C-alpha positions in Angstrom: 0.0 0.0 0.0 1.5 3.3 -1.0 1.5 6.4 1.2 -1.4 8.1 -0.6 -3.7 5.0 0.0 -2.7 4.9 3.6 -3.6 8.6 4.1 -7.0 8.0 2.3 -7.8 5.0 4.6 -6.7 7.0 7.6 -9.0 9.9 6.7 -11.9 7.6 6.0 -11.5 5.8 9.4 -11.1 9.0 11.2 -14.2 10.5 9.6 -16.1 7.4 10.4 -15.3 7.5 14.1 -16.0 11.3 14.2 -19.4 10.7 12.6 -20.4 7.8 14.7 -19.6 9.7 17.9 -21.7 12.7 16.7 -24.8 10.8 15.7 -27.8 10.0 17.9 -29.7 6.7 17.8 -32.7 6.5 15.5 -35.6 8.4 17.1 -33.4 10.6 19.3 -32.7 14.3 18.8 -29.2 15.8 19.1 -28.6 19.0 21.0 -25.0 20.0 21.9 -23.3 16.9 23.3 -26.5 15.0 24.3 -29.2 13.0 22.6 -32.9 13.3 23.8 -35.9 11.1 23.4 -39.4 12.5 24.0 -41.6 9.7 25.2 -44.8 8.9 23.4 -46.4 7.0 26.3 -47.4 8.2 29.7 -45.6 6.7 32.7 -45.2 7.6 36.4 -42.0 9.4 37.2 -40.5 6.2 38.6 -41.7 4.2 35.6 -40.2 6.8 33.2 -36.9 6.8 35.0 -36.8 3.0 34.8 -37.7 3.0 31.2 -35.0 5.5 30.3 -32.5 3.5 32.3 -33.5 0.3 30.5 -32.4 1.9 27.3 -29.0 3.1 28.6 -30.2 6.7 29.3 -31.7 8.7 32.2 -34.5 11.2 32.6 -33.3 14.5 31.2 -31.2 16.6 33.6 -30.6 20.0 31.9 -27.5 21.6 33.3 -27.4 24.7 31.1 -29.9 27.5 30.3 -29.4 26.5 26.6 -30.7 23.0 27.4 -33.7 24.4 29.3 -34.6 26.6 26.3 -34.1 23.7 23.9 -36.3 21.3 26.0 -39.0 23.9 26.4 -39.0 24.6 22.6 -39.1 20.9 21.7 -42.0 20.1 24.0 -44.0 23.0 22.5 -43.2 21.9 19.0 -44.5 18.4 19.8 -47.7 20.2 20.8 -49.7 17.3 22.3 -50.7 19.4 25.3 -48.9 17.0 27.6 -46.4 17.4 30.4 -42.9 15.9 30.3 -41.1 14.6 33.3 -37.5 15.5 33.8 -34.9 13.9 36.1 -35.3 16.6 38.7 -37.2 16.3 42.0 -37.5 17.6 45.6 -38.5 14.3 47.1 -36.1 14.3 50.0 -36.3 18.0 51.1 -39.3 20.1 50.0 -38.1 23.0 47.8 -34.5 21.6 47.3 -34.5 20.6 43.7 -31.9 18.0 42.8 -30.9 15.9 39.8 -32.1 12.4 40.2 -29.1 10.7 38.7 -26.2 12.8 40.0 -28.0 13.8 43.3 -26.5 17.3 42.9 -28.5 20.5 43.6 -30.0 22.1 40.5 -28.0 25.3 39.7 -29.8 26.4 36.6 -32.6 29.1 36.7 -35.8 27.1 36.5 -38.5 28.7 34.4 -41.4 27.9 36.7 -45.0 28.6 35.6 -46.8 31.2 37.6 -47.5 29.9 41.1 -45.0 27.0 40.8 -43.6 25.1 42.4 -46.4 24.8 45.0 -46.2 21.2 46.3 -50.0 20.9 46.0 -50.8 17.3 46.9 -47.2 16.3 47.3 -45.9 17.5 43.9 -42.2 16.5 44.1 -41.3 15.8 40.4 -40.4 18.5 37.9 -42.0 18.6 34.4 -42.2 20.8 31.4 -45.6 21.7 30.0 -46.2 21.7 26.2 -49.8 23.2 26.3 -49.9 26.7 24.8 -50.8 28.2 28.2 -47.5 26.8 29.6 -45.2 27.8 26.7 -42.5 25.4 27.9 -42.6 26.5 31.5 -42.0 24.1 34.4 -44.3 22.8 37.0 -44.3 20.2 39.8 -46.5 17.2 39.9 -47.1 14.1 42.0 -44.4 11.6 41.0 -47.2 9.0 40.7 -49.2 10.8 38.1 -49.0 9.6 34.5 -47.0 12.0 32.2 -44.8 11.9 29.1 -41.1 12.0 29.7 -37.7 13.0 28.2 -34.7 10.7 28.3 -31.1 11.8 27.6 -27.7 10.3 27.1 -24.3 11.8 26.4 -22.7 11.3 23.1 -19.5 10.2 24.9 -21.2 7.0 25.8 -22.4 4.1 23.6 -25.8 4.9 22.3 -28.8 3.2 23.8 -31.1 0.8 22.1 -33.8 2.4 20.0 -37.1 3.0 21.9 -40.1 1.8 19.9 
């Protein structure tokens, strides 16, 4: 093999690995360095968390304001008037919102809907509303209520299986 052929093969292999790292699994949406799946079925918060984990992901844990904006915009574009669970809760200490997976305190500015969070009827799980009245704002709901959900995984990890 001559030097030109070796360079061509090297560039091909390098571009393949660069592409494979940058692509989300089928049905997932890429934003920055993460892939997101917007569930089409309703689950409890615990069920949604388990479902995401079974596919190698977790409930979405936005850590930047850009992610907050992206998730709000995407839920509104789906437009099914549903609410979407996130991997954020205040189950252990009321009013202390933490990420479920990392257990770290939430440091982003949460765009709560007017009056939220209010812990009405033990509302400990955060969600994003897609109804026009919500405009992608957040609320809190009982973790046992049935809602849609958003899963995420980092592109640095192997992609999860495709969710039907």
